[in-house]
N, C-alpha and C positions, 0 to 999 in steps of 0.2 A: 504494500500500500504506500502511496506517495502523497505529498501535500503540495497544493498550489496556493501559496499565501495570497489570499484576496481579502481577508478580514470579513466583517459582517457585510452581507449583501445589501444592496440598496433596497429600501422598502418600496414595494409596488404601490402605485398610486391608488388603486382600488382598496388595498389593505389599509392605507393611511386614512382614506375617507371613511371606511366602515369603523375603524378603531376609534377615530375622533368622534364619530357619532355615537358609538356605544359607550365610550368613556369620556364624556365632555370635560371632566375634571382630571382625566389621566388615571393611571394606575402605577403600581410599583414596577411592573415590567416595562411599561411605556416610558416612564421617567428614567429607568435604568438605560434603555436604549438611547434616549435623547441626550442624556448627560454623560454616559460612561461608555459610549461606543468605542472610543480609543483604547479602553482597558482590555477589551476582548479582541485582541489582534491575533493573527496567525503566526507571525514571525517568532515569538518566544518559544513556540513549540516545535520549531524546525528540527531540533536535535532528536526528537522522538519519532520522526517520520523519514522515510527514504525519499529519494529523488526519482526512483523508477517504480513502475507499476501503476495500477489503476488509481486515480485520485480518490481519496476518501472524503468524508464530510469535513467541513471546516472545523479545526480545533477551537477557533475562536467562538463559533456558534455553539459547539458542544460544551465549552466552558461556561458560556452564558446560560445554557439550559441547565447545567449542573448547579450553578449558583441559585437560579430561580427554583430548582428542585429542592434545594436545602432550605430556601427561604419559606417554602410552603410545606416542608416536611413530606415530600412525595416519594413513592417508590419509583423505580425505573419505568415500570409499565405506566404508572400514573403520569410521570413526566412526559413520556412519549405521547400519551393520549392528549395531554394539555397542548402539546405542539400542534395537534390536529384540530382541536375543537375550541381552544381559547383564542379569541380575537386579539387580545393584548399580547399574548405570547407570539402569535404570528407576526404582529407588528415588531416586537423586539427582535425576532429572529430574521426579519426580512423575507417572509414567506408569502406566496400567493394564497389567496383564500381557498383555492382548490387543491393546495399542496397536501398530499397524504402523509407527510412526515417521514419518520424513520423508524426502524425496528428498535425495540427497547434494549436489545443486546448490544447496540452500538455504544451506549453509555458505559456498560461494564467493560468493554474492550478499550474504550478511551481512558477510563480510570486505570486499568491495568498498564496501559502504555505510559501514562504519567508516572505511576509508582515505579515501574521498571527503570525509568530514566531520571528518577530523582526530581521530578517537576511538580511535586505536591503543592508547593507554595507559589507557583508562578502567578496565578490570578490574584491571590491575596497580596503578594508583594507589589504587583502592578496597581492594584486599587490603593494600597498604602502610598505609593509614589504619587498617584493622582491627588490624593488628599494632602500630601505635602505641598505639591505645586499650588493647590487651592488655598493653602495657609490654614488648613484645619488641624494638622498635626505638624510637629517639628521637634527639634532638639530643645532641651530645657523643659520647664514646666513640671507637672506632676503626673505620675503614672502609678498604677497599683496592680498587684499580681495576686492571684490565688489559684488553687488547684482543686480538682474534684476527681472522684474515681470514675472509671469507665468499665462497664461490664462487657466481657468479650462476647463474640457472636457464636461461641461454641458451648456445649453442655459442660456443667460442672461435674468433674469426675473425682472420686476418691482414688486412692492409690491402687486398690484392687480393680476397680473399673478401668482405670488407665492401663493397667497391665493387660487385661483382656481386650480392650478396645484397640490397643496398639497392634496386637496380633491380628485382629479382625481387619484393621485398616491396611496392614501389609498384605494380607491374603487377598483383599479386594483389588489392590493395585496389581499384584502378581497375576491374578485371574484375568485381568484386563490386558496387561502387557505381555505376559509369558504363560498362557494357559497350558500349553503342551509341556513346558518345563515343569510347571507346578504339579501337574497330574502325575508326573513321573517321580516326584519327591515326597509326596504326602498321600495319606488316605483321604481323598477329597470328601467322601461321604461322611466320615467321622468328623472332619473339621467343619464341614458344612452344617452339621447338626449342632456343633458347639458354637460356631461363630457366624451362623447365618443371620439371626437377628442381632441387633446391637446389644452390647453388654449393658445391662441395666441393673442397678442395685436392688430394685424392687423385685426382681425375679431371682435373686441370689438366695442361697440357703440362709436360714435365720440363725442357726447355731454357729458359734465361733469356730468350732472344730471343723465343720464342713466348709466354712469360708476359707480357713487356712489350707485345707486340702485343695480347694479350687484355685487358690493363689499359686500353689505348687504346680497344678496342672497348667495354668497360664504360663508360668515360668518355663516349664519343660517344653511346651509347644513353641515358645519364643526361641529357646535355645536350639531346638531341632531345626526350626526354620532358618535361623541365622547360620547354623552350621552348614545347611544345604546351600544357602546363598553364597557363602564364602568358601565352598569346596573348590578344589583345583579345576574341575571340569565344568564349572558353571560359567557362562558368558559374563564378561566383565560388566556389560551394560545393565545386567540385572541388579548388581550391587549399587548402581547409581540411581535407582528408583528412590524417590524421597521417602516414601512410607517405610521402605526397608531400612534405610539409614536411621530413621526415627525409632523403629522397633529395636534396633541394636542399642541405641542410646537409652531407651526406657529400660531395656534388659539390664544394662550396667547400673543404672541409677536405682533400680528396684530390687535386684537380687544379687546375692553373692554366690560365686561358683568356686568350688574347691574339689579336692580329690580325697577319697577315703583311703584306708589302708590297702585296699585291693586295686587302687588306681582308677576307680570309677568316679565320674563326675557327680558331685552332690550340689544341688541348687537349693538355696534357702532365701526367703524374703528378708530384706533388710529391715532392721529396726533402728531406733535412734542411736544405738551404740555401734552400729555397723557402717557408719559413714554415709548416712542419707545426705545428699547434696543440699546446700543452702537454697533458699527460695529463688534467688536470682538466677540460679543455674538449672533448677529442676524443671523438667518438662511437665506441663499440666494437661496437655491434650495432644493427640497425634494429628489434629487437624489445624491447630494454630500454635506454631512453635514459639511465638513471641509472647503469648499470654502467660501471666504468672499470678500465683496466689499471693495476696497481701492482706494485711490487717491494719486497721486504724482504731486505736483505743481498744475497748473490750467488746464492742457491739458490732463493729463493721468488718466483715470479711468479704472479699470479692476476688474473682478471677478475671484478670484483664489488664487494664492499662491505667494511666493517670494523665490528665491534660491540665496544663497551666495556661491561663488566659491573662494577658496584660492589656490594660486599657488606659487611656488618658483620663484625667479627672481634674477638671478645673485648671487647665493649662494657662489661662490668662492670669497675669499678675494681679494681685488683689487691688492695687491702686487703680489699674486700668479697668478692672471689672466694676469698681465703685464709680469711676468716672462715667462709664457707659450706662450704669444704672441711673445715675443722676440725669444724664442726657435723655434717657428714655422717659423719665418722670416729667421733665420739662416739655418734651414733645407731646405728652398726653396720649390718651388712648386712641385719638383719631388719626394716628400715623398711618393706619391702613395695613391690612394683611399683605399688601403687595411688597412691602419691605422684605418679607420672606426671611428664610434662613435663620429663624430664631432670634433676630434683632440683637445680635451680639453674643448670644448664648451659644457657644459652639458645642457640637455633640461630643459625647465621650465615645471614642472610636478604639477598637481593638488594634493594638500595634504589634502584638506577637502572640503566637499560639505554639506551645511546646508540648509535645506528646512523648511519653516514655512508657516503659513497662511498669507494672504496678509496684515493683519492689524498690524503685529508685526514690530515695527520700527527697523532700523538697529542697534541702540545702544543696543537693547536687545539681539542681536546676537553676540556681540563682545566677551563677557566672555565665552559663550558656545563654540565658535569656538576656542578660545585660550586654553580652557581646553582640547578639543579633540586633538589639535595639541600636547599638552604636554603629554597626555595619550599615544599617538602613537609614542612618541619619536622624533617628528619633530618640536619641539617648536622653533620659529624663534628668532634671536637676535634683528632684526628690522622688524616691522610689518607695512606695508604701507596701509592706509585706507583713505576713503574720510571723509568729515565733519559729516556725519550721524552716524558714529560709536563711536566717543570718548565721554567721560565725565570726569570730574575731578577725580571721584572715580576710573574709569577704568584705566586712565593713571597712577595714583598713584599705584594701585594694580599691574598693568603690570610691572612697574619698579621693584617692590619687587619680582616679579616672574622672573625677568631677561629678560623682553621684553620691548624694546623701541618702543613705538607707534609713527610712523612718520605720523602725521595726523593733518590737520588744525582744531584747536578747535574753538568752537563758540565764537565769540567776545562779548564784552559788549553790551547788548541790551537796555541800559538805553536811555532815550530821548536825553540826552546830547551827548552820544557816537554816536547815529544814526545821529544826526544833525551836529556832529563834531564841536559843539559850547559849551562853558561852561565847567563845571568840570565833566568829566566822573569818573568812579569808581577808575581808576588807578591814578587819581590825588590826592587821599587821602593816607595818611601815617598811617599804622596800627601799634600800639604798643601792641603786644600780651601779654607782661608781665603786663602792667598796665591796659590792657583791655580797651584801648581808641583809638580813631581815630582822627587824626589831619587833618583839611581841608586845602586847599591851602591858605586860609586867615589866617592860624595860630591858629584857634580856635578848641577846643577839644569837643568830643561828651559827652553827658550826660548819656546815657543809653547803656548797653551792654547786650542783651537778647538772650541766647541760646534757640533755638526753633527747632521744627520738621516741615519740609515742604515737603509734598509729600513723607513722610516716610524717609527723609534724614535729617541729622543734618545740622543746619544753625545757623547763628548769625545775629540778627537784630540790627543795629546800629542806634541810634536816636540822633540828635542834638536838643538842647533846643530851644524853640521858642524865648526865650530872647536872646540866642546867635546869632540866624540867623536874627532876626528882623531888627537890625540896621546894618547888614553887607552890605558893599557897593557892594559886588558881589552876592547878593541874587538872582538877576534876571538871572545870569549865572549858578546858582547852583540848584535852585528848583522853581517849579511853583505850588507847592501844596497849598491848601487853608490855612492850618495852618501856612505856610511860613517857614517850617523847612525841613531840608534834612534828609532822611533816606537811609541807605545802607543795603543790605543783602549780607553777606559773607559766604563762606564755612569754615569749621574748618581750622586751620592754615596750616597743611600739604597739604590739598587739594587746598587751596587758593594760596599758594606759587607755587605748582606744575602747576596750571592753569596759573598763572602769567608768569612763566618761558616759558611755551609752547607758550603763546601769543606773548611774546617778541621774541622768537626764530623764529617763523614762519614769521616774518617781514624781516628776513635777506635773502640776495641773496643765501648764502650757503644752507640754508634750502630749498629754492624754487628750486634750481637746483637738490637737492637730492630728493625732493618730486616728481620730474618729472618722476621718475621710476614707480610710481603708475599707470600712464596712460596706461601702457602695458596690464593691466588686461582687459581693454575694448576689446582688440583683442581676448582674451580668451573667453569672453562672446559672441563675434561675431562668433568665431569658433564653440562654442557650439550650437549657433543658426543655423548656416549654415549646420553643419554636423548632429547633433542629434535632431534638433528642440526643444531645451530645453525650449523655451519660451511658448510652448503650451503643456499642460498636456495631456498625452495619456490615463490616467486612472483616476478613480474617487476615492477620499479619500486621505488624507494626507499620510498614510503609503505607498500606491502604488505610489504616486507622488514622495515620497522620494526614493523609489526603482528605479523609472525611472531616477531620477537625479544621483543616485549613479552609475548606469550602464552607464549613459551618460558620467560622469566624468571618469569612467574606460575606456570607448571607446576612449575618447580624450587622455588619458595617453598612451593607446596602440598605437594610431596613432603617437603621439609624440615620443614614444620609437622607433617605426618603422623608422621614419625619422632619428633618432639618430643612429640606427643600420646601416642604409644604407648610412649614411653620406650625407643626402640630405640637401642642404643649405636652409636657410630661404628664403621664397619668398619675393621679393622686391615689394613694392607698385607700381602699374602701373601708369604711367603718359603719357599724350599725347605728341606728338612731339612739339606741340605749347608750352606746359608748359616747356619742356626741353629747347627750344629756349629762353623762357623768363628767365630761370635760368642762361643760358649761358651769355645772354646780361647783366643780373644783376651782374654777377661775373666780 
């Protein structure tokens, strides 16, 4: 398939006439075409298409279809149907009224092509660039980030179900790609009885003994199949089947294989003491190799991914915003809706969308997000985040890069700080020149040892046993068996940066300022309500990233449309009883 870069086609005259008559005030699709036609160009997709072969549908048109699809939360079939029956969609896509559209499978192939060539964010980045040129986003100002969980598009499997379903997936793939070879290696009738229907925990034995026996059968079948695949007389291409490779990986992660005294192989299911891989490495499904199990708190467990959304929030300087508000008040209410575009109130637009597997902690996403914001020329002056994102290293580096992270840093976790009794770490005075620490009782440390902890520089401070033994405050300071206090500090620059942040977040000024971060929760809720961002539509991290990039693009389009039409922000609904309670309170 080849591409002939032509961009969005010209809108037929009859389509224009009918669309204007049907939508005299316009619609989201019509305004997107009128104002953003340049965003949906063909040239950025050239790397994903060849120069020879039959020309395919315009990638610019398909990208616009995909954005509108996410803006209305449609399936592929529904989106293809809309391109046939919706007048405003025909206008946006430049189609004749009699055009019968395209097959729904075109959208799936288009997404796969984008994901394979790393073009998941092309449309999102182009719309962001358009907003930069329009002065709606830019460097400086304020932005806020938060994350939410994303449930994968595959079934949740426990370890027993995973073991059996991995064998079934490999058998299905081999039965399709190498049926003759498979028939000569296994008893097809026996395996078909065991692995014909999908492996389901509801149909498994209820007793633990029988379940353990079934786990052993799954392991033995997996071992027999892998041994046959990796036999010397097996064609090499059989081993390259993805489901077969995954079966081998699940076999290694789920079972241990050893030899008994007679040299026979003994297979046994792993338990926690047998080296079960950590969550970020452990496969959770044979159909989605990127989905991972994760937990947040004590109540939330999910299989899938995590998405981080970053948006602008009040990027106008306060003085400028106040001046514009005064100007609006002087102009009065009769200025007219024609002024448009929110009369100085700019929309909050999403500037970055970052998707990872579910096991990646928020703190690991902070630096990549800030690097992408800087690369696209929208680096914020103030970045509002929750307590999962910062660390001393990140806060210090961000300041050097011109970003002030407005975020609650983790407090001292020592026993003294948690109990609010005794001497916490901030009660000690550090003398960096003499490399000594003075305790509240006025005594100095005896050892200063620079070390590496978890790959980061740290300093371990130790007080002598002789110093602490006869101290009258020993019970308030330490409960260690040797009877001496030890402290672990970060290097000076990081330590002082962390101390300043901890002191600042205790002030009312900082707390009032940090309240701005809460608004990002509404963005996540909007993404959930409109685009269903919390449930993956596709399998695999590249396609889930594509889903989230188009979801963010659709949200920006909806917000831009509200800005163009001067639609006010919706107020939170309250009941009449609540209103009465507020009036009585006032």
